[in-house]
C-alpha positions in Angstrom: -48.7 163.5 72.5 -48.7 161.7 75.8 -48.1 163.2 79.2 -44.5 162.0 79.4 -43.6 163.8 76.1 -45.3 167.0 77.3 -43.3 166.9 80.6 -40.0 166.3 78.7 -40.8 169.1 76.3 -41.5 171.5 79.1 -38.3 170.5 80.9 -36.3 171.0 77.7 -37.7 174.5 77.2 -37.0 175.4 80.8 -33.4 174.1 80.4 -33.0 176.3 77.3 -34.5 179.5 78.8 -33.3 179.2 82.4 -30.2 177.0 82.4 -28.7 178.3 85.7 -32.0 177.8 87.7 -32.5 174.4 86.0 -29.0 173.3 87.2 -29.4 174.7 90.7 -32.9 173.1 91.2 -32.4 170.5 93.9 -28.7 171.3 94.3 -28.8 174.7 95.9 -28.1 173.2 99.3 -24.7 172.0 98.1 -23.4 175.5 97.4 -22.7 178.6 99.4 -25.2 181.4 99.2 -24.8 183.4 95.9 -22.9 180.7 94.1 -23.4 180.7 90.3 -22.9 177.8 87.9 -20.0 178.1 85.4 -20.4 179.0 81.7 -19.7 175.4 80.8 -22.6 174.2 83.0 -24.8 176.9 81.4 -23.9 175.8 77.8 -24.3 172.1 78.7 -27.8 172.8 80.2 -28.9 174.6 77.0 -27.5 171.7 74.8 -29.4 169.2 76.9 -32.5 171.3 76.6 -32.2 171.4 72.8 -31.6 167.6 72.7 -34.8 167.0 74.8 -36.9 169.3 72.6 -35.6 167.7 69.4 -36.1 164.2 70.7 -39.7 164.9 71.6 -40.4 166.5 68.3 -38.8 163.6 66.3 -40.8 161.2 68.4 -44.0 163.0 67.6 -43.4 162.9 63.8 -42.1 159.3 63.8 
C-alpha cells in the first residue's frame, strides 16, 4: 500500500469517527464561536468517509 492510499484511508476513518471536526477543519474561521454543523453535513461526512475507505480497500485488492 503506498503512502497516498494510507493517507486517504486515515482521512476516511477520521471522517467517519469525527465528522463534525473533519468538516470544521480549516473552516472554523468562517463561523461564529460555538457553531455546529448540521445533521446533513454530519451524515454526508460519514458517507464520504465510507466511500474513501471502500475505494482504498477496493484499490488494494484490485
